[in-house]
C-alpha positions as CSV (number, residue, x, y, z in Angstrom):
1,M,20.5,23.7,6.1
2,A,19.6,20.9,8.1
3,D,16.1,22.8,8.9
4,A,15.3,23.3,4.8
5,Q,15.7,19.6,4.5
6,Q,13.8,19.0,7.5
7,T,10.6,20.3,6.1
8,D,10.8,19.1,2.5
9,R,10.3,15.7,3.9
10,I,6.8,14.3,3.8
11,Y,6.8,11.1,6.3
12,I,3.8,8.2,5.7
13,R,0.9,9.8,7.4
14,D,0.8,13.3,5.2
15,A,2.1,11.2,2.0
16,S,-1.0,8.8,2.8
17,E,-3.2,11.8,3.3
18,L,-1.5,13.2,-0.1
19,I,-2.4,10.6,-2.4
20,N,-5.3,9.0,-0.3
21,R,-4.2,5.3,0.6
22,R,-4.1,4.2,4.2
23,M,-0.4,4.3,5.3
24,D,-0.9,0.1,5.6
25,T,-1.2,0.6,1.4
26,I,2.0,2.2,1.1
27,R,4.3,0.3,3.2
28,K,2.6,-2.7,1.4
29,W,3.4,-1.3,-1.3
30,E,7.0,-0.8,-0.7
31,G,7.4,-4.0,1.4
32,K,6.1,-6.4,-1.7
33,G,8.7,-3.9,-4.3
34,V,5.3,-2.6,-6.5
35,L,6.8,0.8,-6.3
36,P,9.1,1.9,-8.8
37,K,12.3,2.2,-8.0
38,K,12.7,6.2,-8.2
39,L,9.2,6.4,-6.1
40,R,10.2,4.6,-3.4
41,P,10.7,6.7,0.1
42,K,14.4,7.2,1.6
43,R,15.0,6.1,5.2
44,E,16.2,8.6,7.8
45,N,18.6,7.2,10.2
46,N,17.5,8.4,13.4
47,G,17.2,5.1,15.5
48,R,13.7,5.2,14.2
49,M,14.5,4.4,10.1
50,Q,11.6,7.0,9.3
51,R,10.6,6.4,5.6
52,Y,9.9,9.8,3.9
53,W,9.4,10.9,0.1
54,T,10.1,15.0,-1.7
55,M,6.9,16.5,-2.9
56,A,8.1,15.3,-6.3
57,Q,8.0,11.8,-5.4
58,I,4.3,12.1,-4.1
59,E,3.6,14.1,-7.3
60,G,5.3,11.1,-9.4
61,I,3.3,8.7,-6.8
62,K,0.1,10.4,-8.5
63,K,0.6,9.9,-11.9
64,W,1.7,6.8,-11.3
65,L,-1.8,5.7,-9.5
66,K,-3.7,7.4,-12.2
67,D,-1.2,5.6,-15.3
68,T,-1.7,2.1,-13.6
69,D,-5.2,2.2,-12.5
70,R,-4.7,1.6,-8.9
71,R,-8.2,3.0,-7.8
72,P,-9.2,2.2,-3.7
73,G,-10.4,-0.7,-3.1
74,K,-10.0,-1.7,-7.0
75,G,-8.6,-5.3,-5.4
76,L,-6.2,-7.0,-7.4
77,P,-5.6,-6.3,-11.1
78,S,-4.7,-9.7,-12.1
79,Y,-7.6,-11.6,-10.1
80,N,-10.5,-12.3,-12.3
81,P,-12.3,-15.6,-11.0
82,T,-14.9,-17.3,-13.2
83,P,-18.2,-17.3,-11.9
84,D,-17.7,-21.2,-10.6
85,Q,-15.0,-20.5,-8.7
86,V,-16.3,-16.9,-7.2
87,D,-19.5,-19.8,-6.2
88,K,-16.5,-22.5,-4.8
89,Q,-15.2,-19.8,-2.5
90,L,-18.6,-18.4,-1.4
91,E,-19.2,-22.4,-0.3
92,A,-16.1,-22.6,1.3
93,L,-16.8,-19.2,3.7
94,R,-20.4,-20.6,4.6
95,G,-19.6,-24.4,5.0
96,E,-20.0,-25.8,8.4
97,R,-17.2,-24.3,11.1
98,I,-16.0,-27.1,13.1
99,K,-15.3,-26.5,17.1
100,K,-12.3,-27.8,17.9
101,T,-12.4,-29.5,22.0
102,S,-9.8,-29.9,24.1
103,S,-9.7,-33.8,25.1
């Protein structure tokens, strides 16, 4: 029976391939509480506390991604800078870099 439970577990590497997202992204969603509670991974207490999902959860995550329009590379949905804000940020990035010297 334990073997059947083990095969039903989808660990982060496989989950990332199934939902087409990086493992770091999935970890970030979990850490920041972005994933809905029912889609959050369970933890395996084997000394390493590995996270795992069921196939039903993976399918739920796929639906959640589609419903919330979370596409790879889309960025933050709430961040819509004005052209002036973009220009200011670019200026700051292009600014002269000061090299610190030790005395």
